[in-house]
mmCIF entry with sequence, helices, sheets and N, C-alpha, C, O atoms, coordinates in Angstrom:
data_MODEL
# 
_entry.id   MODEL 
# 
_entity.id                         1 
_entity.type                       polymer 
_entity.pdbx_number_of_molecules   1 
# 
_entity_poly.entity_id                      1 
_entity_poly.type                           'polypeptide(L)' 
_entity_poly.nstd_linkage                   no 
_entity_poly.nstd_monomer                   no 
_entity_poly.pdbx_seq_one_letter_code       MHDALGISCSYMPKFSRNFIKETGDIKKAIELYISEVSKGNFPGEEHIFK 
_entity_poly.pdbx_seq_one_letter_code_can   MHDALGISCSYMPKFSRNFIKETGDIKKAIELYISEVSKGNFPGEEHIFK 
_entity_poly.pdbx_strand_id                 A 
# 
loop_
_entity_poly_seq.entity_id 
_entity_poly_seq.num 
_entity_poly_seq.mon_id 
_entity_poly_seq.hetero 
1 1  MET n 
1 2  HIS n 
1 3  ASP n 
1 4  ALA n 
1 5  LEU n 
1 6  GLY n 
1 7  ILE n 
1 8  SER n 
1 9  CYS n 
1 10 SER n 
1 11 TYR n 
1 12 MET n 
1 13 PRO n 
1 14 LYS n 
1 15 PHE n 
1 16 SER n 
1 17 ARG n 
1 18 ASN n 
1 19 PHE n 
1 20 ILE n 
1 21 LYS n 
1 22 GLU n 
1 23 THR n 
1 24 GLY n 
1 25 ASP n 
1 26 ILE n 
1 27 LYS n 
1 28 LYS n 
1 29 ALA n 
1 30 ILE n 
1 31 GLU n 
1 32 LEU n 
1 33 TYR n 
1 34 ILE n 
1 35 SER n 
1 36 GLU n 
1 37 VAL n 
1 38 SER n 
1 39 LYS n 
1 40 GLY n 
1 41 ASN n 
1 42 PHE n 
1 43 PRO n 
1 44 GLY n 
1 45 GLU n 
1 46 GLU n 
1 47 HIS n 
1 48 ILE n 
1 49 PHE n 
1 50 LYS n 
# 
_struct_asym.id          A 
_struct_asym.entity_id   1 
# 
loop_
_struct_conf.conf_type_id 
_struct_conf.id 
_struct_conf.pdbx_PDB_helix_id 
_struct_conf.beg_label_comp_id 
_struct_conf.beg_label_asym_id 
_struct_conf.beg_label_seq_id 
_struct_conf.pdbx_beg_PDB_ins_code 
_struct_conf.end_label_comp_id 
_struct_conf.end_label_asym_id 
_struct_conf.end_label_seq_id 
_struct_conf.pdbx_end_PDB_ins_code 
_struct_conf.beg_auth_comp_id 
_struct_conf.beg_auth_asym_id 
_struct_conf.beg_auth_seq_id 
_struct_conf.end_auth_comp_id 
_struct_conf.end_auth_asym_id 
_struct_conf.end_auth_seq_id 
_struct_conf.pdbx_PDB_helix_class 
_struct_conf.details 
_struct_conf.pdbx_PDB_helix_length 
HELX_P HELX_P1 AA1 HIS A 2  ? LEU A 5  ? HIS A 2  LEU A 5  1 ? 4  
HELX_P HELX_P2 AA2 PHE A 19 ? THR A 23 ? PHE A 19 THR A 23 1 ? 5  
HELX_P HELX_P3 AA3 ILE A 26 ? LYS A 39 ? ILE A 26 LYS A 39 1 ? 14 
HELX_P HELX_P4 AA4 GLU A 45 ? HIS A 47 ? GLU A 45 HIS A 47 5 ? 3  
# 
_struct_conf_type.id          HELX_P 
_struct_conf_type.criteria    ? 
_struct_conf_type.reference   ? 
# 
loop_
_atom_site.group_PDB 
_atom_site.id 
_atom_site.type_symbol 
_atom_site.label_atom_id 
_atom_site.label_alt_id 
_atom_site.label_comp_id 
_atom_site.label_asym_id 
_atom_site.label_entity_id 
_atom_site.label_seq_id 
_atom_site.pdbx_PDB_ins_code 
_atom_site.Cartn_x 
_atom_site.Cartn_y 
_atom_site.Cartn_z 
_atom_site.occupancy 
_atom_site.B_iso_or_equiv 
_atom_site.pdbx_formal_charge 
_atom_site.auth_seq_id 
_atom_site.auth_comp_id 
_atom_site.auth_asym_id 
_atom_site.auth_atom_id 
_atom_site.pdbx_PDB_model_num 
ATOM 1   N N  . MET A 1 1  ? 11.273 -5.256 -0.147 1.00 0.00 ? 1  MET A N  1 
ATOM 2   C CA . MET A 1 1  ? 11.369 -5.657 1.234  1.00 0.00 ? 1  MET A CA 1 
ATOM 3   C C  . MET A 1 1  ? 12.833 -5.724 1.671  1.00 0.00 ? 1  MET A C  1 
ATOM 4   O O  . MET A 1 1  ? 13.160 -5.398 2.812  1.00 0.00 ? 1  MET A O  1 
ATOM 5   N N  . HIS A 1 2  ? 13.704 -6.143 0.767  1.00 0.00 ? 2  HIS A N  1 
ATOM 6   C CA . HIS A 1 2  ? 15.130 -6.212 1.110  1.00 0.00 ? 2  HIS A CA 1 
ATOM 7   C C  . HIS A 1 2  ? 15.670 -4.847 1.525  1.00 0.00 ? 2  HIS A C  1 
ATOM 8   O O  . HIS A 1 2  ? 16.460 -4.744 2.463  1.00 0.00 ? 2  HIS A O  1 
ATOM 9   N N  . ASP A 1 3  ? 15.238 -3.793 0.818  1.00 0.00 ? 3  ASP A N  1 
ATOM 10  C CA . ASP A 1 3  ? 15.691 -2.450 1.163  1.00 0.00 ? 3  ASP A CA 1 
ATOM 11  C C  . ASP A 1 3  ? 15.179 -2.047 2.543  1.00 0.00 ? 3  ASP A C  1 
ATOM 12  O O  . ASP A 1 3  ? 15.927 -1.488 3.345  1.00 0.00 ? 3  ASP A O  1 
ATOM 13  N N  . ALA A 1 4  ? 13.916 -2.327 2.818  1.00 0.00 ? 4  ALA A N  1 
ATOM 14  C CA . ALA A 1 4  ? 13.317 -1.952 4.104  1.00 0.00 ? 4  ALA A CA 1 
ATOM 15  C C  . ALA A 1 4  ? 13.967 -2.693 5.270  1.00 0.00 ? 4  ALA A C  1 
ATOM 16  O O  . ALA A 1 4  ? 14.000 -2.188 6.392  1.00 0.00 ? 4  ALA A O  1 
ATOM 17  N N  . LEU A 1 5  ? 14.479 -3.887 5.001  1.00 0.00 ? 5  LEU A N  1 
ATOM 18  C CA . LEU A 1 5  ? 15.134 -4.658 6.060  1.00 0.00 ? 5  LEU A CA 1 
ATOM 19  C C  . LEU A 1 5  ? 16.643 -4.448 6.073  1.00 0.00 ? 5  LEU A C  1 
ATOM 20  O O  . LEU A 1 5  ? 17.339 -4.976 6.939  1.00 0.00 ? 5  LEU A O  1 
ATOM 21  N N  . GLY A 1 6  ? 17.143 -3.684 5.121  1.00 0.00 ? 6  GLY A N  1 
ATOM 22  C CA . GLY A 1 6  ? 18.570 -3.383 5.098  1.00 0.00 ? 6  GLY A CA 1 
ATOM 23  C C  . GLY A 1 6  ? 19.445 -4.575 4.754  1.00 0.00 ? 6  GLY A C  1 
ATOM 24  O O  . GLY A 1 6  ? 20.604 -4.634 5.165  1.00 0.00 ? 6  GLY A O  1 
ATOM 25  N N  . ILE A 1 7  ? 18.895 -5.534 3.996  1.00 0.00 ? 7  ILE A N  1 
ATOM 26  C CA . ILE A 1 7  ? 19.667 -6.730 3.666  1.00 0.00 ? 7  ILE A CA 1 
ATOM 27  C C  . ILE A 1 7  ? 20.064 -6.770 2.193  1.00 0.00 ? 7  ILE A C  1 
ATOM 28  O O  . ILE A 1 7  ? 20.507 -7.801 1.686  1.00 0.00 ? 7  ILE A O  1 
ATOM 29  N N  . SER A 1 8  ? 19.901 -5.634 1.512  1.00 0.00 ? 8  SER A N  1 
ATOM 30  C CA . SER A 1 8  ? 20.364 -5.557 0.131  1.00 0.00 ? 8  SER A CA 1 
ATOM 31  C C  . SER A 1 8  ? 21.780 -5.001 0.132  1.00 0.00 ? 8  SER A C  1 
ATOM 32  O O  . SER A 1 8  ? 22.444 -4.974 1.169  1.00 0.00 ? 8  SER A O  1 
ATOM 33  N N  . CYS A 1 9  ? 22.226 -4.571 -1.000 1.00 0.00 ? 9  CYS A N  1 
ATOM 34  C CA . CYS A 1 9  ? 23.580 -4.010 -1.110 1.00 0.00 ? 9  CYS A CA 1 
ATOM 35  C C  . CYS A 1 9  ? 23.756 -2.826 -0.163 1.00 0.00 ? 9  CYS A C  1 
ATOM 36  O O  . CYS A 1 9  ? 22.811 -2.412 0.507  1.00 0.00 ? 9  CYS A O  1 
ATOM 37  N N  . SER A 1 10 ? 24.934 -2.301 -0.116 1.00 0.00 ? 10 SER A N  1 
ATOM 38  C CA . SER A 1 10 ? 25.217 -1.175 0.774  1.00 0.00 ? 10 SER A CA 1 
ATOM 39  C C  . SER A 1 10 ? 24.513 0.109  0.332  1.00 0.00 ? 10 SER A C  1 
ATOM 40  O O  . SER A 1 10 ? 24.471 1.080  1.087  1.00 0.00 ? 10 SER A O  1 
ATOM 41  N N  . TYR A 1 11 ? 23.970 0.121  -0.864 1.00 0.00 ? 11 TYR A N  1 
ATOM 42  C CA . TYR A 1 11 ? 23.266 1.286  -1.389 1.00 0.00 ? 11 TYR A CA 1 
ATOM 43  C C  . TYR A 1 11 ? 21.815 1.288  -0.911 1.00 0.00 ? 11 TYR A C  1 
ATOM 44  O O  . TYR A 1 11 ? 21.110 0.291  -1.065 1.00 0.00 ? 11 TYR A O  1 
ATOM 45  N N  . MET A 1 12 ? 21.368 2.399  -0.333 1.00 0.00 ? 12 MET A N  1 
ATOM 46  C CA . MET A 1 12 ? 19.976 2.525  0.088  1.00 0.00 ? 12 MET A CA 1 
ATOM 47  C C  . MET A 1 12 ? 19.263 3.469  -0.878 1.00 0.00 ? 12 MET A C  1 
ATOM 48  O O  . MET A 1 12 ? 19.590 4.655  -0.930 1.00 0.00 ? 12 MET A O  1 
ATOM 49  N N  . PRO A 1 13 ? 18.298 2.963  -1.643 1.00 0.00 ? 13 PRO A N  1 
ATOM 50  C CA . PRO A 1 13 ? 17.582 3.811  -2.592 1.00 0.00 ? 13 PRO A CA 1 
ATOM 51  C C  . PRO A 1 13 ? 16.862 4.960  -1.876 1.00 0.00 ? 13 PRO A C  1 
ATOM 52  O O  . PRO A 1 13 ? 16.452 4.822  -0.723 1.00 0.00 ? 13 PRO A O  1 
ATOM 53  N N  . LYS A 1 14 ? 16.713 6.085  -2.566 1.00 0.00 ? 14 LYS A N  1 
ATOM 54  C CA . LYS A 1 14 ? 16.060 7.260  -2.002 1.00 0.00 ? 14 LYS A CA 1 
ATOM 55  C C  . LYS A 1 14 ? 14.642 6.950  -1.529 1.00 0.00 ? 14 LYS A C  1 
ATOM 56  O O  . LYS A 1 14 ? 14.188 7.515  -0.533 1.00 0.00 ? 14 LYS A O  1 
ATOM 57  N N  . PHE A 1 15 ? 13.941 6.066  -2.225 1.00 0.00 ? 15 PHE A N  1 
ATOM 58  C CA . PHE A 1 15 ? 12.547 5.789  -1.914 1.00 0.00 ? 15 PHE A CA 1 
ATOM 59  C C  . PHE A 1 15 ? 12.377 4.799  -0.758 1.00 0.00 ? 15 PHE A C  1 
ATOM 60  O O  . PHE A 1 15 ? 11.251 4.455  -0.401 1.00 0.00 ? 15 PHE A O  1 
ATOM 61  N N  . SER A 1 16 ? 13.460 4.351  -0.186 1.00 0.00 ? 16 SER A N  1 
ATOM 62  C CA . SER A 1 16 ? 13.392 3.337  0.858  1.00 0.00 ? 16 SER A CA 1 
ATOM 63  C C  . SER A 1 16 ? 13.826 3.893  2.212  1.00 0.00 ? 16 SER A C  1 
ATOM 64  O O  . SER A 1 16 ? 14.359 4.998  2.315  1.00 0.00 ? 16 SER A O  1 
ATOM 65  N N  . ARG A 1 17 ? 13.580 3.099  3.235  1.00 0.00 ? 17 ARG A N  1 
ATOM 66  C CA . ARG A 1 17 ? 13.974 3.436  4.604  1.00 0.00 ? 17 ARG A CA 1 
ATOM 67  C C  . ARG A 1 17 ? 14.348 2.134  5.294  1.00 0.00 ? 17 ARG A C  1 
ATOM 68  O O  . ARG A 1 17 ? 13.642 1.135  5.154  1.00 0.00 ? 17 ARG A O  1 
ATOM 69  N N  . ASN A 1 18 ? 15.442 2.132  6.030  1.00 0.00 ? 18 ASN A N  1 
ATOM 70  C CA . ASN A 1 18 ? 15.933 0.912  6.674  1.00 0.00 ? 18 ASN A CA 1 
ATOM 71  C C  . ASN A 1 18 ? 15.255 0.741  8.031  1.00 0.00 ? 18 ASN A C  1 
ATOM 72  O O  . ASN A 1 18 ? 15.733 1.255  9.043  1.00 0.00 ? 18 ASN A O  1 
ATOM 73  N N  . PHE A 1 19 ? 14.149 0.022  8.041  1.00 0.00 ? 19 PHE A N  1 
ATOM 74  C CA . PHE A 1 19 ? 13.368 -0.166 9.265  1.00 0.00 ? 19 PHE A CA 1 
ATOM 75  C C  . PHE A 1 19 ? 14.060 -1.096 10.255 1.00 0.00 ? 19 PHE A C  1 
ATOM 76  O O  . PHE A 1 19 ? 13.875 -0.953 11.464 1.00 0.00 ? 19 PHE A O  1 
ATOM 77  N N  . ILE A 1 20 ? 14.843 -2.033 9.771  1.00 0.00 ? 20 ILE A N  1 
ATOM 78  C CA . ILE A 1 20 ? 15.525 -2.938 10.696 1.00 0.00 ? 20 ILE A CA 1 
ATOM 79  C C  . ILE A 1 20 ? 16.634 -2.214 11.457 1.00 0.00 ? 20 ILE A C  1 
ATOM 80  O O  . ILE A 1 20 ? 16.943 -2.563 12.597 1.00 0.00 ? 20 ILE A O  1 
ATOM 81  N N  . LYS A 1 21 ? 17.220 -1.222 10.831 1.00 0.00 ? 21 LYS A N  1 
ATOM 82  C CA . LYS A 1 21 ? 18.239 -0.423 11.513 1.00 0.00 ? 21 LYS A CA 1 
ATOM 83  C C  . LYS A 1 21 ? 17.611 0.327  12.689 1.00 0.00 ? 21 LYS A C  1 
ATOM 84  O O  . LYS A 1 21 ? 18.257 0.545  13.714 1.00 0.00 ? 21 LYS A O  1 
ATOM 85  N N  . GLU A 1 22 ? 16.359 0.715  12.531 1.00 0.00 ? 22 GLU A N  1 
ATOM 86  C CA . GLU A 1 22 ? 15.641 1.433  13.579 1.00 0.00 ? 22 GLU A CA 1 
ATOM 87  C C  . GLU A 1 22 ? 15.174 0.515  14.703 1.00 0.00 ? 22 GLU A C  1 
ATOM 88  O O  . GLU A 1 22 ? 15.036 0.947  15.848 1.00 0.00 ? 22 GLU A O  1 
ATOM 89  N N  . THR A 1 23 ? 14.930 -0.759 14.373 1.00 0.00 ? 23 THR A N  1 
ATOM 90  C CA . THR A 1 23 ? 14.342 -1.674 15.362 1.00 0.00 ? 23 THR A CA 1 
ATOM 91  C C  . THR A 1 23 ? 15.284 -2.775 15.824 1.00 0.00 ? 23 THR A C  1 
ATOM 92  O O  . THR A 1 23 ? 15.200 -3.232 16.964 1.00 0.00 ? 23 THR A O  1 
ATOM 93  N N  . GLY A 1 24 ? 16.192 -3.207 14.930 1.00 0.00 ? 24 GLY A N  1 
ATOM 94  C CA . GLY A 1 24 ? 17.110 -4.282 15.269 1.00 0.00 ? 24 GLY A CA 1 
ATOM 95  C C  . GLY A 1 24 ? 16.506 -5.671 15.205 1.00 0.00 ? 24 GLY A C  1 
ATOM 96  O O  . GLY A 1 24 ? 17.120 -6.639 15.654 1.00 0.00 ? 24 GLY A O  1 
ATOM 97  N N  . ASP A 1 25 ? 15.303 -5.776 14.649 1.00 0.00 ? 25 ASP A N  1 
ATOM 98  C CA . ASP A 1 25 ? 14.580 -7.050 14.647 1.00 0.00 ? 25 ASP A CA 1 
ATOM 99  C C  . ASP A 1 25 ? 13.674 -7.102 13.415 1.00 0.00 ? 25 ASP A C  1 
ATOM 100 O O  . ASP A 1 25 ? 12.977 -6.131 13.121 1.00 0.00 ? 25 ASP A O  1 
ATOM 101 N N  . ILE A 1 26 ? 13.679 -8.218 12.699 1.00 0.00 ? 26 ILE A N  1 
ATOM 102 C CA . ILE A 1 26 ? 12.881 -8.336 11.466 1.00 0.00 ? 26 ILE A CA 1 
ATOM 103 C C  . ILE A 1 26 ? 11.392 -8.185 11.746 1.00 0.00 ? 26 ILE A C  1 
ATOM 104 O O  . ILE A 1 26 ? 10.711 -7.434 11.049 1.00 0.00 ? 26 ILE A O  1 
ATOM 105 N N  . LYS A 1 27 ? 10.883 -8.872 12.734 1.00 0.00 ? 27 LYS A N  1 
ATOM 106 C CA . LYS A 1 27 ? 9.440  -8.793 13.046 1.00 0.00 ? 27 LYS A CA 1 
ATOM 107 C C  . LYS A 1 27 ? 9.049  -7.368 13.423 1.00 0.00 ? 27 LYS A C  1 
ATOM 108 O O  . LYS A 1 27 ? 8.034  -6.858 12.950 1.00 0.00 ? 27 LYS A O  1 
ATOM 109 N N  . LYS A 1 28 ? 9.836  -6.734 14.257 1.00 0.00 ? 28 LYS A N  1 
ATOM 110 C CA . LYS A 1 28 ? 9.543  -5.360 14.663 1.00 0.00 ? 28 LYS A CA 1 
ATOM 111 C C  . LYS A 1 28 ? 9.682  -4.396 13.497 1.00 0.00 ? 28 LYS A C  1 
ATOM 112 O O  . LYS A 1 28 ? 8.938  -3.419 13.409 1.00 0.00 ? 28 LYS A O  1 
ATOM 113 N N  . ALA A 1 29 ? 10.628 -4.661 12.598 1.00 0.00 ? 29 ALA A N  1 
ATOM 114 C CA . ALA A 1 29 ? 10.811 -3.822 11.422 1.00 0.00 ? 29 ALA A CA 1 
ATOM 115 C C  . ALA A 1 29 ? 9.577  -3.867 10.526 1.00 0.00 ? 29 ALA A C  1 
ATOM 116 O O  . ALA A 1 29 ? 9.129  -2.834 10.030 1.00 0.00 ? 29 ALA A O  1 
ATOM 117 N N  . ILE A 1 30 ? 9.037  -5.044 10.323 1.00 0.00 ? 30 ILE A N  1 
ATOM 118 C CA . ILE A 1 30 ? 7.830  -5.190 9.502  1.00 0.00 ? 30 ILE A CA 1 
ATOM 119 C C  . ILE A 1 30 ? 6.642  -4.519 10.179 1.00 0.00 ? 30 ILE A C  1 
ATOM 120 O O  . ILE A 1 30 ? 5.842  -3.859 9.516  1.00 0.00 ? 30 ILE A O  1 
ATOM 121 N N  . GLU A 1 31 ? 6.523  -4.681 11.485 1.00 0.00 ? 31 GLU A N  1 
ATOM 122 C CA . GLU A 1 31 ? 5.446  -4.029 12.230 1.00 0.00 ? 31 GLU A CA 1 
ATOM 123 C C  . GLU A 1 31 ? 5.560  -2.508 12.141 1.00 0.00 ? 31 GLU A C  1 
ATOM 124 O O  . GLU A 1 31 ? 4.554  -1.818 11.973 1.00 0.00 ? 31 GLU A O  1 
ATOM 125 N N  . LEU A 1 32 ? 6.788  -1.983 12.254 1.00 0.00 ? 32 LEU A N  1 
ATOM 126 C CA . LEU A 1 32 ? 7.005  -0.541 12.148 1.00 0.00 ? 32 LEU A CA 1 
ATOM 127 C C  . LEU A 1 32 ? 6.662  -0.061 10.746 1.00 0.00 ? 32 LEU A C  1 
ATOM 128 O O  . LEU A 1 32 ? 6.030  0.984  10.589 1.00 0.00 ? 32 LEU A O  1 
ATOM 129 N N  . TYR A 1 33 ? 7.070  -0.810 9.724  1.00 0.00 ? 33 TYR A N  1 
ATOM 130 C CA . TYR A 1 33 ? 6.749  -0.452 8.336  1.00 0.00 ? 33 TYR A CA 1 
ATOM 131 C C  . TYR A 1 33 ? 5.233  -0.344 8.157  1.00 0.00 ? 33 TYR A C  1 
ATOM 132 O O  . TYR A 1 33 ? 4.741  0.647  7.617  1.00 0.00 ? 33 TYR A O  1 
ATOM 133 N N  . ILE A 1 34 ? 4.505  -1.342 8.599  1.00 0.00 ? 34 ILE A N  1 
ATOM 134 C CA . ILE A 1 34 ? 3.043  -1.347 8.470  1.00 0.00 ? 34 ILE A CA 1 
ATOM 135 C C  . ILE A 1 34 ? 2.441  -0.156 9.209  1.00 0.00 ? 34 ILE A C  1 
ATOM 136 O O  . ILE A 1 34 ? 1.554  0.523  8.691  1.00 0.00 ? 34 ILE A O  1 
ATOM 137 N N  . SER A 1 35 ? 2.924  0.089  10.405 1.00 0.00 ? 35 SER A N  1 
ATOM 138 C CA . SER A 1 35 ? 2.434  1.206  11.205 1.00 0.00 ? 35 SER A CA 1 
ATOM 139 C C  . SER A 1 35 ? 2.704  2.551  10.536 1.00 0.00 ? 35 SER A C  1 
ATOM 140 O O  . SER A 1 35 ? 1.818  3.403  10.476 1.00 0.00 ? 35 SER A O  1 
ATOM 141 N N  . GLU A 1 36 ? 3.909  2.742  10.042 1.00 0.00 ? 36 GLU A N  1 
ATOM 142 C CA . GLU A 1 36 ? 4.284  4.006  9.412  1.00 0.00 ? 36 GLU A CA 1 
ATOM 143 C C  . GLU A 1 36 ? 3.501  4.254  8.121  1.00 0.00 ? 36 GLU A C  1 
ATOM 144 O O  . GLU A 1 36 ? 3.130  5.393  7.838  1.00 0.00 ? 36 GLU A O  1 
ATOM 145 N N  . VAL A 1 37 ? 3.248  3.214  7.344  1.00 0.00 ? 37 VAL A N  1 
ATOM 146 C CA . VAL A 1 37 ? 2.462  3.353  6.121  1.00 0.00 ? 37 VAL A CA 1 
ATOM 147 C C  . VAL A 1 37 ? 0.998  3.636  6.480  1.00 0.00 ? 37 VAL A C  1 
ATOM 148 O O  . VAL A 1 37 ? 0.364  4.495  5.868  1.00 0.00 ? 37 VAL A O  1 
ATOM 149 N N  . SER A 1 38 ? 0.471  2.924  7.455  1.00 0.00 ? 38 SER A N  1 
ATOM 150 C CA . SER A 1 38 ? -0.923 3.107  7.874  1.00 0.00 ? 38 SER A CA 1 
ATOM 151 C C  . SER A 1 38 ? -1.190 4.522  8.392  1.00 0.00 ? 38 SER A C  1 
ATOM 152 O O  . SER A 1 38 ? -2.250 5.094  8.140  1.00 0.00 ? 38 SER A O  1 
ATOM 153 N N  . LYS A 1 39 ? -0.223 5.075  9.115  1.00 0.00 ? 39 LYS A N  1 
ATOM 154 C CA . LYS A 1 39 ? -0.360 6.424  9.676  1.00 0.00 ? 39 LYS A CA 1 
ATOM 155 C C  . LYS A 1 39 ? -0.078 7.519  8.646  1.00 0.00 ? 39 LYS A C  1 
ATOM 156 O O  . LYS A 1 39 ? -0.353 8.693  8.896  1.00 0.00 ? 39 LYS A O  1 
ATOM 157 N N  . GLY A 1 40 ? 0.466  7.138  7.497  1.00 0.00 ? 40 GLY A N  1 
ATOM 158 C CA . GLY A 1 40 ? 0.811  8.111  6.469  1.00 0.00 ? 40 GLY A CA 1 
ATOM 159 C C  . GLY A 1 40 ? 2.166  8.769  6.693  1.00 0.00 ? 40 GLY A C  1 
ATOM 160 O O  . GLY A 1 40 ? 2.480  9.782  6.068  1.00 0.00 ? 40 GLY A O  1 
ATOM 161 N N  . ASN A 1 41 ? 2.968  8.193  7.584  1.00 0.00 ? 41 ASN A N  1 
ATOM 162 C CA . ASN A 1 41 ? 4.295  8.740  7.865  1.00 0.00 ? 41 ASN A CA 1 
ATOM 163 C C  . ASN A 1 41 ? 5.355  8.279  6.872  1.00 0.00 ? 41 ASN A C  1 
ATOM 164 O O  . ASN A 1 41 ? 6.407  8.906  6.749  1.00 0.00 ? 41 ASN A O  1 
ATOM 165 N N  . PHE A 1 42 ? 5.087  7.200  6.172  1.00 0.00 ? 42 PHE A N  1 
ATOM 166 C CA . PHE A 1 42 ? 6.009  6.670  5.173  1.00 0.00 ? 42 PHE A CA 1 
ATOM 167 C C  . PHE A 1 42 ? 5.229  6.341  3.925  1.00 0.00 ? 42 PHE A C  1 
ATOM 168 O O  . PHE A 1 42 ? 4.193  5.684  4.024  1.00 0.00 ? 42 PHE A O  1 
ATOM 169 N N  . PRO A 1 43 ? 5.660  6.754  2.778  1.00 0.00 ? 43 PRO A N  1 
ATOM 170 C CA . PRO A 1 43 ? 6.892  7.485  2.525  1.00 0.00 ? 43 PRO A CA 1 
ATOM 171 C C  . PRO A 1 43 ? 6.735  8.963  2.862  1.00 0.00 ? 43 PRO A C  1 
ATOM 172 O O  . PRO A 1 43 ? 5.654  9.540  2.743  1.00 0.00 ? 43 PRO A O  1 
ATOM 173 N N  . GLY A 1 44 ? 7.836  9.550  3.281  1.00 0.00 ? 44 GLY A N  1 
ATOM 174 C CA . GLY A 1 44 ? 7.883  10.976 3.561  1.00 0.00 ? 44 GLY A CA 1 
ATOM 175 C C  . GLY A 1 44 ? 8.439  11.730 2.371  1.00 0.00 ? 44 GLY A C  1 
ATOM 176 O O  . GLY A 1 44 ? 8.821  11.130 1.365  1.00 0.00 ? 44 GLY A O  1 
ATOM 177 N N  . GLU A 1 45 ? 8.483  13.030 2.488  1.00 0.00 ? 45 GLU A N  1 
ATOM 178 C CA . GLU A 1 45 ? 9.012  13.867 1.401  1.00 0.00 ? 45 GLU A CA 1 
ATOM 179 C C  . GLU A 1 45 ? 10.412 13.444 0.971  1.00 0.00 ? 45 GLU A C  1 
ATOM 180 O O  . GLU A 1 45 ? 10.754 13.515 -0.209 1.00 0.00 ? 45 GLU A O  1 
ATOM 181 N N  . GLU A 1 46 ? 11.224 12.999 1.940  1.00 0.00 ? 46 GLU A N  1 
ATOM 182 C CA . GLU A 1 46 ? 12.603 12.615 1.626  1.00 0.00 ? 46 GLU A CA 1 
ATOM 183 C C  . GLU A 1 46 ? 12.695 11.329 0.808  1.00 0.00 ? 46 GLU A C  1 
ATOM 184 O O  . GLU A 1 46 ? 13.767 10.992 0.307  1.00 0.00 ? 46 GLU A O  1 
ATOM 185 N N  . HIS A 1 47 ? 11.584 10.610 0.667  1.00 0.00 ? 47 HIS A N  1 
ATOM 186 C CA . HIS A 1 47 ? 11.563 9.346  -0.079 1.00 0.00 ? 47 HIS A CA 1 
ATOM 187 C C  . HIS A 1 47 ? 10.922 9.474  -1.462 1.00 0.00 ? 47 HIS A C  1 
ATOM 188 O O  . HIS A 1 47 ? 10.839 8.493  -2.201 1.00 0.00 ? 47 HIS A O  1 
ATOM 189 N N  . ILE A 1 48 ? 10.476 10.664 -1.807 1.00 0.00 ? 48 ILE A N  1 
ATOM 190 C CA . ILE A 1 48 ? 9.699  10.870 -3.043 1.00 0.00 ? 48 ILE A CA 1 
ATOM 191 C C  . ILE A 1 48 ? 10.550 11.580 -4.087 1.00 0.00 ? 48 ILE A C  1 
ATOM 192 O O  . ILE A 1 48 ? 11.258 12.540 -3.783 1.00 0.00 ? 48 ILE A O  1 
ATOM 193 N N  . PHE A 1 49 ? 10.469 11.090 -5.333 1.00 0.00 ? 49 PHE A N  1 
ATOM 194 C CA . PHE A 1 49 ? 11.096 11.760 -6.470 1.00 0.00 ? 49 PHE A CA 1 
ATOM 195 C C  . PHE A 1 49 ? 10.072 12.755 -7.035 1.00 0.00 ? 49 PHE A C  1 
ATOM 196 O O  . PHE A 1 49 ? 8.897  12.425 -7.194 1.00 0.00 ? 49 PHE A O  1 
ATOM 197 N N  . LYS A 1 50 ? 10.527 13.949 -7.329 1.00 0.00 ? 50 LYS A N  1 
ATOM 198 C CA . LYS A 1 50 ? 9.606  14.962 -7.885 1.00 0.00 ? 50 LYS A CA 1 
ATOM 199 C C  . LYS A 1 50 ? 9.937  15.255 -9.314 1.00 0.00 ? 50 LYS A C  1 
ATOM 200 O O  . LYS A 1 50 ? 9.274  16.077 -9.945 1.00 0.00 ? 50 LYS A O  1 
# 
């Protein structure tokens, strides 16, 4: 969750996405995360190790 909210170290793991950077708000970031996972938009190809 720290990675998704962008409150961890300055390093962003490949498998993560900074939802708070996109929304600017913790509640909205969590809502966006849930929405993106539910729709199958996250994780995307750029977040997957092959």
